[in-house]
Structure formats: C-alpha cells, structure tokens
C-alpha positions in Angstrom: 8.5 14.3 13.9 12.1 14.6 14.8 14.8 12.0 13.9 16.2 9.4 16.3 19.5 7.6 16.8 20.1 5.0 19.4 23.3 3.9 21.2 23.2 0.4 22.7 26.1 -1.6 24.3 27.3 -5.1 24.6 27.3 -4.7 28.4 26.9 -2.2 31.2 30.0 0.0 31.2 30.6 -0.3 27.5 30.5 3.4 27.0 26.9 4.2 26.0 26.5 7.1 28.3 29.8 8.7 27.3 29.1 8.2 23.6 25.6 9.7 23.9 27.0 12.7 25.8 29.6 13.3 23.1 27.1 12.9 20.2 24.7 15.3 21.9 27.4 18.0 21.8 28.7 17.1 18.4 25.2 17.4 16.8 24.4 20.5 18.9 27.6 22.1 17.5 26.4 21.2 14.0 23.2 23.2 14.5 20.7 20.5 15.5 18.3 21.0 18.4 19.2 17.9 20.3 17.9 16.1 23.3 19.0 12.9 25.1 16.6 10.1 26.1 16.8 7.0 28.2 13.5 5.3 28.7 14.6 3.4 31.7 17.6 3.9 33.9 18.7 2.2 37.1 20.8 4.4 39.2 21.0 5.9 42.7 22.8 9.0 41.3 20.1 11.5 40.3 19.6 15.1 39.5 16.9 17.0 41.3 15.3 19.8 39.3 12.3 22.0 39.9 10.0 19.4 41.4 11.4 16.4 39.5 14.2 13.9 39.7 15.9 12.0 36.9 19.2 10.2 36.4 22.3 12.3 36.7 23.5 10.9 33.4 20.6 12.3 31.4 20.9 15.7 33.1 24.6 15.9 32.0 23.6 14.8 28.5 21.1 17.7 28.4 23.9 20.1 29.3 25.9 18.5 26.4 22.9 19.1 24.1 22.5 22.7 25.4 18.9 21.8 26.2 16.8 22.4 29.2 16.9 19.5 31.6 13.5 17.7 31.5 11.9 14.8 33.3 11.0 13.4 29.9 14.6 12.7 29.1 14.5 9.8 31.7 10.8 8.9 32.1 11.5 5.8 34.2 14.2 5.9 37.0 14.7 2.8 39.1 16.5 3.5 42.4 17.7 0.2 43.9 16.8 -0.5 47.5 18.3 -4.0 47.8 16.7 -7.4 47.9 15.5 -7.0 44.2 13.4 -4.0 45.0 13.5 -0.5 43.6 11.8 2.8 44.0 10.2 3.6 40.7 10.0 7.2 39.5 7.9 8.1 36.5 8.6 11.3 34.6 10.5 12.6 37.6 7.9 11.8 40.4 7.9 8.9 42.9 5.4 6.2 41.8 5.9 3.2 44.0 8.3 0.5 45.2 8.4 -2.7 43.2 10.2 -6.0 43.1 12.0 -6.8 39.9 9.5 -9.6 39.1 6.6 -7.2 39.4 8.3 -4.5 37.4 9.1 -6.7 34.4 6.1 -8.9 34.3 3.3 -6.5 35.3 4.5 -3.0 34.6 7.2 -2.7 31.9 5.3 -3.6 28.8 2.1 -1.8 29.9 2.3 1.4 31.8 6.1 1.6 31.7 6.4 1.5 27.9 3.3 3.8 27.5 5.0 6.4 29.8 8.3 6.1 28.0 6.7 6.6 24.5 4.6 9.5 25.8 7.8 11.3 27.1 9.6 10.6 23.8 6.7 12.1 21.8 6.9 15.3 23.9 10.6 15.6 23.2 10.1 14.9 19.5 7.8 17.9 19.2 10.5 20.2 20.5 13.8 18.9 19.1 15.2 18.0 15.7 17.1 14.9 16.9 16.7 12.6 19.9 19.8 10.5 20.8 18.6 7.6 22.8 20.6 5.5 25.2 20.0 1.8 25.7 20.5 0.0 29.1 22.8 -2.8 29.8 22.8 -5.2 26.8 20.0 -5.9 24.3 21.0 -9.6 24.3 19.9 -10.4 27.9 17.8 -13.3 26.6 16.1 -13.8 29.9 14.7 -10.3 29.8 14.4 -9.5 26.1 10.6 -9.9 26.1 10.3 -7.1 28.7 13.2 -4.9 27.7 11.7 -1.5 26.9 15.1 0.2 27.0 16.7 -1.4 24.0 15.4 -3.2 20.9 11.7 -3.0 21.6 12.1 0.8 21.8 14.3 0.9 18.7 11.8 -1.2 16.8 8.9 1.0 17.9 10.6 4.2 16.8 12.3 2.7 13.8 15.6 3.9 15.1 19.0 3.1 13.7 21.2 1.5 16.4 24.9 1.9 17.0 26.4 -0.9 19.1 29.3 0.0 21.4 31.7 -2.3 23.1 34.6 -1.9 25.6 37.8 -3.3 24.3 39.8 -2.5 27.4 38.2 -5.5 29.2 39.0 -7.9 26.4 36.6 -10.1 24.4 35.0 -7.2 22.5 34.9 -8.9 19.1 33.2 -12.0 20.7 30.8 -9.6 22.6 29.8 -7.9 19.3 29.3 -11.2 17.5 27.6 -12.8 20.4 25.2 -9.9 20.9 24.3 -9.9 17.3 23.7 -13.7 17.3 21.3 -13.4 20.2 19.1 -10.8 18.5 16.2 -11.6 16.2 16.8 -11.0 12.5 14.5 -8.0 12.7 16.5 -6.5 15.5 19.8 -7.3 13.8 18.8 -5.2 10.9 18.3 -2.2 13.1 22.0 -2.3 14.0 23.9 -0.1 11.5 27.4 -0.4 12.9 29.8 -0.9 15.7 32.0 1.4 17.9 35.1 0.1 19.7 35.6 2.0 22.9 38.6 2.5 25.3 41.3 1.4 22.9 45.0 1.8 23.6 47.6 1.2 21.0 48.0 1.0 17.2 44.6 0.8 15.5 46.1 -1.1 12.6 46.3 -4.2 14.9 42.5 -4.2 14.8 42.0 -4.2 11.0 41.9 -8.1 10.6 39.2 -8.1 13.3 37.1 -5.5 11.5 37.2 -7.6 8.3 36.1 -10.7 10.1 33.4 -8.8 11.9 32.0 -7.6 8.6 32.1 -11.2 7.2 30.2 -12.6 10.1 27.7 -9.8 10.9 27.6 -7.7 7.6 28.1 -4.6 9.9 31.1 -2.2 9.8 33.1 -0.6 12.6 32.2 3.2 12.5 34.9 4.2 14.9 37.6 3.3 17.5 37.5 5.6 20.5 40.7 5.8 22.5 40.7 5.5 26.3 40.0 9.0 27.5 40.7 10.4 30.9 37.6 12.4 31.8 36.6 14.5 34.8 32.9 13.6 34.3 30.7 11.8 36.9 30.1 8.2 36.2 26.5 7.1 35.7 26.4 4.7 38.7 29.5 3.7 40.6 31.1 3.3 44.0 33.9 5.5 42.7 34.7 8.2 45.3 34.9 10.9 42.7 31.1 10.6 42.1 29.4 14.0 42.9 25.8 15.0 42.5 25.3 17.0 39.3 23.8 20.0 41.1 27.1 20.4 42.9 29.2 20.4 39.7 30.8 23.5 38.3 28.8 23.8 35.2 31.5 25.8 33.3 34.1 23.1 34.1 31.6 20.4 33.2 30.9 22.1 29.8 34.6 22.3 29.1 35.0 18.6 29.8 32.1 17.8 27.5 33.5 19.9 24.7 36.9 18.1 25.1 35.2 14.7 25.0 33.2 15.6 21.9 36.3 16.8 20.0 38.1 13.6 20.7 35.3 11.3 19.8 34.5 13.4 16.6 38.1 12.7 15.4 37.7 9.0 15.8 34.1 8.4 14.7 32.5 8.4 11.2 30.2 11.3 11.8 29.2 11.5 8.2 27.8 7.9 8.3 25.8 8.8 11.4 24.4 11.9 9.7 23.3 9.7 6.8 21.5 7.4 9.2 19.4 10.2 10.6 18.5 11.8 7.2 
C-alpha cells in the first residue's frame, strides 16, 4: 500500500491546491511515483479526458506529478447549478442532480465515501505516494459529520495532515488556532504542522507568532511560502484569466509548475514531510 499525505486549509483559497501541485512535482522530482487525490471537489472548471470529466485542478496536479490523468484522482465532482443544487459526477461520469441537503444527509457518508475510497485504493496500487487535498475547511462544524473530503478521510487512511493558511488576508494565526480548537482531539493529533502562505515581508516578524502557536497547539510551522505570481489557472474563480486545461500550452504549464515547486521547496521543510510519509 502506498503512503499518503494530506493538505487541508483553514478556508477556501488558503492555498491547498497550489501546495499540493508543488508537492506533487517536488516528490516526483525526488523519484516517487506520485498521484494527486481530492475525494470531493466543487467546481465548474473541469478537464474532459477520454470519456471522463474531473476538476481542472486535479488534472493540473497530475501533470505536476508526471502521472496519467485519471478520473480516480477526483472521484466526486460537484458542478454547482444554483439554488443549492449541483450536478454530481462520480469517477468522471454524470450521476444525477442533487440538492445540498440530499447530498450531505443521504449520499456523502454512504455511496459517496465508498466511491472515494474505492478510487483511492485504485491509485494506491499504482503509485508510491498519494498527496490528498482537502476541501474548504475541516472546521465547518455544521458539516463535520458529513465531511468526507477532510478529517473523516484523513482518519480512515491514517494520513498525516498539513494545515495551510493564507496570511495575506490577515487573521492567519487566529485561523490556525480556531481551526485546531474546533477539531476533535483525535483529529487534532492527525495535524502534524502548519504552512503560512502568501507572505510578504521579513519572516523574522513572524517568529513570536510561531512560538505562541506552538505553545497553544503543540504544532510547529513547517514553512512560510511567499506570495508567488503564477500563470496557472485557479481552481474555481470569476477571474478572466481562467482557461480550460485542455486549451493550455502543456509545455508552458509544466514550466510554471517547475518554477512553483522550486520556490516552495526553498521555503518548506521537505525533510520533515519526508519523515511523515516514511
């Protein structure tokens, strides 16, 4: 069975997708056979392969991994339709339209989780390392019992979790402490460290905050990622620069991924991450 590592965030937009993309390339460059995995993704930006459709983000992460794009990398894709309804795609195929209430209360913990674990098992037979991406925040206490994209998955797979937060928006220390406080003790223990994302300025300014974080949570900061200008599509945005993955220049995309990976590798404790997956 292959190893697993999971990246979760204190919020949507914290940098999970970017960090997973970079880690896929970093570990691929180190000789691992790597694959990305996101059990459940909500996005209208998708990649269409040979008779399947998954989130654009996981397709790009597959390129970062130098792996064949597979529907098992994003076994559940929710495409919002408005009025709390979504089209649900399972392992790349349209399944049915559902309301949010039906999805969470009647589907997620039964067929949904079963499908996600089935896809993960298929990937684990083929790859050395699966880098999993969470969705939104693991501390949405109104949804925690149905949240198959974050801690329930990490618990089931016994995956170490890295928690990333966006410092550019402010309140990142409070977001980390607040997220940890809203997790059960069992799930807190799965979190192995923090990553501060989108930082501008002198890192020494943050040192007192790191010490206080360690005192409160017992977890360390594994890296501070600077704000990086990238020419990569966002996961789901109204940004005009969004383009469908199939129209991307793959050579240019690969070059951007490599640049991203080099920058993040310089600012992240990769040795600690390697120890987590041993």
